[in-house]
Each structure stands twice: as structure tokens, then as C-alpha cells.
ZAMARGU-4260 file (C-alpha; in steps of 0.2 Angstrom, whole numbers, plus 5000, padded with zeros to 4 digits):
<rodrens>
0) 4944/5233/4913 | 4963/5230/4921 | 4977/5227/4913 | 4976/5209/4916 | 4959/5206/4909
5) 4964/5216/4892 | 4978/5204/4890 | 4968/5188/4892 | 4954/5194/4880 | 4968/5198/4868
10) 4974/5180/4872 | 4957/5171/4869 | 4955/5180/4854 | 4969/5176/4848 | 4967/5156/4852
15) 4951/5159/4844 | 4955/5166/4827 | 4971/5153/4824 | 4956/5138/4828 | 4944/5147/4816
20) 4957/5148/4804 | 4960/5128/4805 | 4943/5125/4805 | 4941/5132/4788 | 4956/5120/4780
25) 4948/5105/4793 | 4930/5107/4798 | 4933/5100/4819 | 4921/5100/4833 | 4929/5100/4850
30) 4918/5090/4862 | 4924/5090/4879 | 4920/5078/4890 | 4921/5080/4910 | 4909/5075/4924
35) 4911/5072/4942 | 4919/5059/4953 | 4918/5042/4948 | 4905/5048/4934 | 4914/5037/4921
40) 4923/5049/4908 | 4937/5039/4903 | 4922/5024/4900 | 4912/5036/4891 | 4926/5040/4879
45) 4934/5024/4875 | 4915/5015/4873 | 4911/5032/4862 | 4927/5029/4851 | 4925/5012/4851
50) 4909/5012/4843 | 4912/5024/4829 | 4929/5013/4825 | 4918/4998/4823 | 4902/5002/4819
55) 4892/4997/4835 | 4874/4996/4833 | 4867/5015/4836 | 4850/5015/4831 | 4848/5033/4834
60) 4863/5039/4826 | 4855/5045/4810 | 4873/5048/4800 | 4878/5028/4805 | 4860/5021/4803
65) 4856/5027/4785 | 4873/5021/4779 | 4881/5040/4775 | 4896/5036/4787 | 4909/5029/4776
70) 4926/5027/4787 | 4930/5031/4806 | 4949/5034/4810 | 4961/5039/4823 | 4972/5051/4818
75) 4989/5058/4828 | 4986/5069/4845 | 4984/5087/4837 | 4990/5097/4851 | 5008/5093/4856
80) 5005/5100/4871 | 4993/5089/4879 | 4994/5071/4883 | 4985/5059/4871 | 4969/5049/4879
85) 4975/5032/4881 | 4962/5024/4873 | 4970/5007/4869 | 4974/5005/4886 | 4959/5007/4893
90) 4952/4994/4881 | 4961/4983/4886 | 4956/4985/4902 | 4937/4983/4900 | 4939/4968/4887
95) 4952/4959/4892 | 4954/4960/4910 | 4937/4967/4916 | 4940/4980/4924 | 4935/4999/4926
100) 4951/5011/4919 | 4958/5024/4933 | 4949/5039/4936 | 4954/5055/4925 | 4968/5065/4932
105) 4973/5077/4920 | 4968/5083/4905 | 4971/5073/4888 | 4964/5072/4872 | 4961/5062/4856
110) 4957/5066/4837 | 4945/5054/4827 | 4941/5058/4808 | 4925/5053/4802 | 4923/5052/4783
115) 4905/5055/4780 | 4892/5061/4765 | 4882/5074/4768 | 4862/5073/4763 | 4865/5082/4749
120) 4880/5070/4742 | 4894/5078/4747 | 4908/5070/4752 | 4918/5078/4769 | 4928/5074/4783
125) 4925/5079/4802 | 4941/5079/4815 | 4932/5075/4831 | 4943/5081/4844 | 4938/5074/4860
130) 4946/5083/4876 | 4945/5074/4893 | 4948/5084/4909 | 4942/5081/4925 | 4926/5091/4932
135) 4935/5098/4948 | 4946/5108/4936 | 4930/5113/4928 | 4923/5122/4946 | 4939/5132/4946
140) 4932/5142/4935 | 4921/5149/4947 | 4936/5157/4956 | 4940/5168/4940 | 4926/5181/4947
145) 4930/5180/4966 | 4941/5187/4978 | 4951/5178/4990 | 4940/5186/5003 | 4923/5181/4994
150) 4929/5164/4991 | 4934/5163/5012 | 4918/5169/5016 | 4908/5158/5004 | 4916/5141/5008
155) 4919/5142/5026 | 4900/5145/5028 | 4897/5132/5016 | 4908/5120/5025 | 4895/5124/5041
160) 4880/5114/5032 | 4875/5098/5035 | 4883/5085/5034 | 4901/5096/5028 | 4900/5104/5046
165) 4904/5084/5054 | 4918/5081/5041 | 4924/5101/5044 | 4927/5097/5064 | 4946/5097/5064
170) 4949/5108/5050 | 4934/5121/5060 | 4945/5118/5076 | 4962/5123/5068 | 4954/5138/5058
175) 4950/5147/5075 | 4968/5145/5079 | 4974/5155/5066 | 4975/5177/5067 | 4975/5183/5049
180) 4982/5198/5053 | 4997/5187/5061 | 5015/5189/5052 | 5015/5178/5037 | 5023/5159/5044
185) 5024/5146/5031 | 5019/5132/5044 | 5002/5139/5048 | 5000/5140/5028 | 5004/5120/5025
190) 4997/5115/5043 | 4979/5126/5036 | 4981/5119/5019 | 4983/5100/5026 | 4967/5102/5036
195) 4957/5111/5022 | 4960/5097/5012 | 4957/5082/5022 | 4941/5091/5024 | 4938/5091/5005
200) 4944/5074/5004 | 4931/5068/5018 | 4917/5078/5007 | 4919/5068/4992 | 4919/5050/5001
205) 4905/5041/4992 | 4896/5039/5008 | 4892/5056/5008 | 4894/5061/4988 | 4899/5080/4989
210) 4905/5088/4973 | 4905/5106/4974 | 4923/5104/4981 | 4935/5119/4974 | 4949/5121/4971
215) 4950/5105/4962 | 4970/5104/4962 | 4968/5102/4981 | 4960/5084/4977 | 4971/5081/4964
220) 4988/5094/4963 | 4998/5082/4952 | 5016/5090/4949 | 5009/5105/4959 | 5007/5095/4976
225) 5017/5105/4989 | 5020/5119/4980 | 5014/5137/4986 | 5000/5136/4974 | 4992/5125/4982
230) 4996/5128/4999 | 4984/5141/5005 | 4966/5140/5013 | 4950/5149/5018 | 4953/5161/5034
235) 4940/5168/5044 | 4942/5187/5039 | 4935/5202/5047 | 4922/5211/5035 | 4927/5228/5028
240) 4944/5225/5032 | 4959/5225/5023 | 4977/5213/5022 | 4989/5219/5032 | 5007/5221/5022
245) 5015/5203/5027 | 5001/5198/5036 | 4995/5177/5037 | 4981/5186/5027 | 4990/5194/5014
250) 4999/5179/5010 | 4984/5167/5006 | 4977/5180/4997 | 4994/5182/4986 | 4993/5163/4984
255) 4974/5162/4979 | 4977/5177/4966 | 4993/5164/4960 | 4980/5150/4958 | 4969/5158/4948
260) 4984/5167/4937 | 4993/5153/4934 | 4982/5138/4936 | 4966/5142/4932 | 4966/5155/4917
265) 4978/5144/4906 | 4964/5130/4907 | 4952/5140/4902 | 4960/5149/4888 | 4970/5134/4882
270) 4955/5121/4884 | 4939/5126/4890 | 4937/5142/4880 | 4939/5131/4864 | 4925/5116/4866
275) 4910/5117/4852 | 4900/5105/4863 | 4900/5098/4880 | 4893/5083/4890 | 4894/5082/4909
280) 4893/5066/4918 | 4884/5065/4934 | 4883/5049/4946 | 4866/5052/4952 | 4863/5035/4961
285) 4877/5038/4970 | 4869/5056/4975 | 4850/5045/4979 | 4862/5033/4991 | 4867/5047/5000
290) 4853/5057/5004 | 4842/5073/5001 | 4858/5082/5006 | 4868/5076/4994 | 4855/5076/4979
295) 4855/5095/4984 | 4875/5097/4983 | 4874/5090/4966 | 4862/5102/4960 | 4873/5116/4968
300) 4886/5109/4957 | 4876/5107/4940 | 4872/5126/4942 | 4890/5131/4946 | 4894/5122/4931
305) 4882/5128/4921 | 4887/5145/4925 | 4904/5141/4921 | 4897/5139/4903 | 4899/5155/4890
310) 4885/5147/4882 | 4874/5155/4868 | 4870/5151/4849 | 4887/5150/4840 | 4888/5163/4826
315) 4903/5169/4813 | 4909/5184/4827 | 4907/5172/4840 | 4915/5158/4832 | 4931/5171/4829
320) 4931/5179/4845 | 4923/5171/4858 | 4919/5153/4856 | 4905/5145/4866 | 4899/5130/4869
325) 4882/5127/4860 | 4877/5110/4864 | 4876/5103/4883 | 4871/5087/4886 | 4869/5083/4905
330) 4869/5062/4908 | 4867/5052/4923 | 4878/5038/4921 | 4876/5019/4928 | 4859/5016/4921
335) 4864/4999/4921 | 4863/4998/4938 | 4843/4999/4938 | 4829/4989/4928 | 4824/4999/4912
340) 4809/5002/4922 | 4818/5014/4932 | 4826/5023/4919 | 4814/5036/4917 | 4814/5041/4934
345) 4833/5043/4935 | 4831/5053/4919 | 4816/5064/4926 | 4827/5067/4942 | 4842/5076/4932
350) 4830/5083/4921 | 4825/5093/4937 | 4841/5097/4942 | 4847/5104/4925 | 4831/5113/4921
355) 4835/5124/4939 | 4850/5125/4933 | 4845/5134/4919 | 4835/5145/4929 | 4850/5151/4938
360) 4863/5153/4923 | 4863/5158/4906 | 4859/5142/4897 | 4844/5150/4886 | 4856/5152/4872
365) 4862/5135/4871 | 4852/5118/4866 | 4851/5105/4883 | 4847/5090/4885 | 4849/5078/4900
370) 4848/5058/4898 | 4852/5041/4908 | 4864/5030/4901 | 4876/5017/4903 | 4892/5020/4889
375) 4895/5002/4893 | 4883/4991/4902 | 4891/4977/4914 | 4872/4969/4917 | 4859/4963/4907
380) 4839/4961/4913 | 4830/4945/4919 | 4815/4941/4926 | 4816/4932/4944 | 4803/4922/4953
385) 4801/4923/4971 | 4787/4912/4976 | 4772/4919/4965 | 4782/4937/4961 | 4790/4939/4949
390) 4802/4954/4950 | 4812/4962/4939 | 4832/4961/4940 | 4848/4964/4932 | 4860/4950/4930
395) 4880/4953/4931 | 4896/4951/4941 | 4897/4963/4957 | 4916/4968/4958 | 4925/4959/4973
400) 4922/4963/4990 | 4903/4969/4987 | 4890/4963/4998 | 4872/4959/4999 | 4867/4954/5017
405) 4877/4943/5024 | 4887/4937/5007 | 4902/4944/5001 | 4905/4943/4982 | 4924/4937/4975
410) 4921/4946/4958 | 4920/4931/4948 | 4902/4924/4948 | 4887/4933/4941 | 4871/4936/4952
415) 4855/4944/4949 | 4848/4957/4959 | 4833/4965/4961 | 4840/4985/4963 | 4822/4991/4969
420) 4813/5006/4964 | 4819/5024/4962 | 4808/5034/4973 | 4798/5046/4964 | 4799/5064/4965
425) 4787/5074/4974 | 4782/5092/4963 | 4782/5106/4972 | 4786/5123/4973 | 4802/5124/4986
430) 4818/5119/4981 | 4821/5102/4995 | 4820/5084/4986 | 4806/5078/4992 | 4799/5059/4987
435) 4786/5048/4990 | 4788/5034/5004 | 4806/5040/5007 | 4808/5051/5023 | 4824/5063/5024
440) 4840/5052/5027 | 4858/5053/5027 | 4873/5039/5020 | 4867/5028/5033 | 4852/5026/5034
445) 4844/5025/5016 | 4840/5010/5007 | 4846/5012/4990 | 4863/5004/4991 | 4868/4998/4971
450) 4879/4986/4970 | 4895/4988/4959 | 4898/4978/4945 | 4913/4972/4933 | 4914/4974/4915
455) 4905/4961/4905 | 4912/4949/4898 | 4910/4950/4878 | 4911/4938/4864 | 4918/4943/4850
460) 4911/4942/4833 | 4919/4929/4821 | 4933/4938/4815 | 4930/4954/4823 | 4929/4966/4838
465) 4920/4963/4852 | 4905/4973/4854 | 4902/4985/4870 | 4886/4985/4875 | 4879/5003/4881
470) 4862/5010/4886 | 4858/5028/4876 | 4874/5029/4869 | 4869/5030/4852 | 4856/5046/4858
475) 4872/5055/4867 | 4881/5054/4850 | 4865/5059/4840 | 4864/5075/4851 | 4883/5080/4852
480) 4888/5078/4835 | 4872/5072/4824 | 4869/5091/4816 | 4888/5092/4810 | 4887/5077/4801
485) 4869/5082/4788
</rodrens>
């Protein structure tokens, strides 16, 4: 084992021991919330906190329905080095302005303290630390086990598959112009990083809905923008050779190593390795919109995410020396874009992905579940009569600019929409995504386009906070926290 690895393990053990000691004084559950692009992490956290604070109807959340929760309150941010999750601002956006909060761009955290009575009658307090971080950062953990040469080869190979190949065309042209053994040149590195980043951004476009796109800071560099840490790119390298000293290859490899050491490892040590529970949000509907290639990419991404977790049943020694997330919930968001009759199909698609991810990764020791949910329900259900037919529909206010046929919405009027039926999975041994009645399609061919809706218009109860409607938020809460409130 290299000296750096030994030192890193020592840092992890030291942090774990400190957390364990703190937990003896104040029982704490660290819940990680992450997800892929536009999956609704901020919405989920805001809705979860609001539901706990104001006693939203949560029939599956046993500790609340049984009356054992006495009080819930926000506490001061526990980590001075991490920004506080802006709960109040996000709630104003959702309730007062009826607009969705901006996407997660960096890590944040918030503490909720829950006073409760155990099933045996003892009074206790659980500190629930909710950690919000971008899914792109999670996927960066895969880089810890790769060399620059391995990452380059895998990234270039992936970029040659449909639909990425078309999106990578300009980057591939530039890539062919680079000689890895040539002298290191800052301008060559800058231009290579530019073309590579443009390719990653194009893949993330909702028409294609690709998610497997590390390094994550290339898509959201923050204060790293323009620094050498994000000014590198894959090179088409000869196998079995080594980087000549002072070459472009050597410079790129050095920056890749710097990215791993100074960006990825600190995130793993200070945040990810400390999580007790985890929820991973995924926009499965966007992948269905974009076709089988996007679904396959989402499945590969979930497998990659599963591989990131150092999972297993939590024991005393593992709590002290090597913490592990022992419960992982995978959630298909935006279930409110469908009639409830279609929720089982949405959940079935995600469950298939999670099962395959579990086959490829060490998830056997962790308890996992997959659900279809909407942390805040933007629609309600209705029945629409069309001739002699009665069709199950959803009613909501489409965002300004959304369209159905020739009609464009202005964001002010409710409309009833028949969202159609999700395709039914065809069972089979192969790994391809096949559905009954749906041929292979791409982002310009599929008929499963779902409107985007504004947050719902809420009526406050007399003298109280308005309830935020949801779909299965209570089931998520019960899975993630229920056993710790017994």
C-alpha cells in the first residue's frame, strides 16, 4: 500500500472516531441526498424538512402517525466549513413565487432535531443531518481507482457510442490533432479541456439525458473555473507506453492526479464516507423521453453510483473505523407527471435498474429500495371525457413556454393533460431496454413527452402553514429514518 493511501486511511479513521464519539453524546443520523441532473434534490430536501416541521400528513411514517414525535426543530448548522442549506429561501420560491428552486451547484447541509418517544417509552432526541451534494460529485469517486491512462481510454471508448458519438464530433476532431508525446503546452490543454467540456454539456442536454459524465467539476467548476485542476482532458494514448517527461501527456496526467488528490479525495473523506443513509434521485421519465440509449446510460450510471458506496451492515467497528451507508433508497422522481395507474410501471423500470446495479456492485450488505415519488406534487388527478371515452388525466399549471401541439402555455392557466401510458417492460435475459409496442427511438422520435408544471397553488390552513402535497414522501422517510426512531 502506498504511503498516500495509508495516510488517507488514517485520516478516514480519525474522522470516523470523532464522529462516533460525537454520536455517543448526541445520536446523529447523516442522510446524504444526491441525484442526477434535474432530478429534484433541492425540492426533496425542502419538502422533507417542511413535512417534519409542520406535521404534513405522512401515513406510512410510523413515528409520526403513532404520535411518538413530540417536537421537530431546525438547529444551527453543525459544520462551520459547509454552507447551510437555504431551506427558507427555497420554501419561499416554492410557496410564494411558485417557481422551482435552482439546481444544486455545491454541497450544503442542514440539521433537524427530532424529539421523540421510543416504543419502550424513553424520551430521546435524534439529530438528522441532511447533506445535499451534486450527483456529478458522487460519480467522481470512480476516478479514485483509475489512472489517467485508464480514464482516457474508457472515456474515449464511451464517447464513440450512440448518441454520444455525434455530440463528440468536434472534440474527436480536435483530439486527433493532439500529439501526446509533444512538449507540454498550456494552450493545447486549455483548448482540449474546452472541447471536452462542450461534449459533456451536450450529453447532459435533456434531449439526450446522458448522466455518466465525470469529472463532475467540468460541468460545475465553481471557484475552480480556469484553474489547472479542471484544465485537462483525455488523450488517445498508445498502450504499454509511458508519458515522456515534459510532454502534453505527462502534464495531463499530473493534472488528473491533482484533481483526484485535491478535489475528489477531500469530498470522499469529509462528506461521503461519513454518510449513514443515502437517497439517490433519478429522472427516469427524462430517460424514457430520450429513448433506449438514455435508459441504458441511466442504468450504467446507477451501477456506477452503487459501486461508489462502501456498503454493508453497520457494526461497532465499522462505525468507528470505516463508516458505511447501510440503507440506500433509489427514487424515480416526478411521479406526479403520470396518473397513479402508471406509477407501478415507473417503479418497475427503476427497480430493474437497481437490481442490475446490485448484481454488479457490492450492495448485498446494504438494505435498498426503489420507489416512484414526487416530493412536491404539482398536479392533481381528474377524469376527462373525450366522446364516449373517459380518460384518466392530470391537472396542473404548465410552465411558461411548454407546448402541446400548436398550443403554447403562458404559465398562468391550469390545464388537463392525458399523459399517456408508460411502455411496459418486456422480460428477457438480455440487457437491452425493450418495451411492448415501442420501437427503438431517439430524442426526436419518442411519443412520451411530459409537460413541466409549476409548483401547486396552496391554501394555508387556518392560522397555519400550507401543506405541501406529495407522493410517497412518507415511504421515503420511513425507509431512511424509521428504524432510528423506534
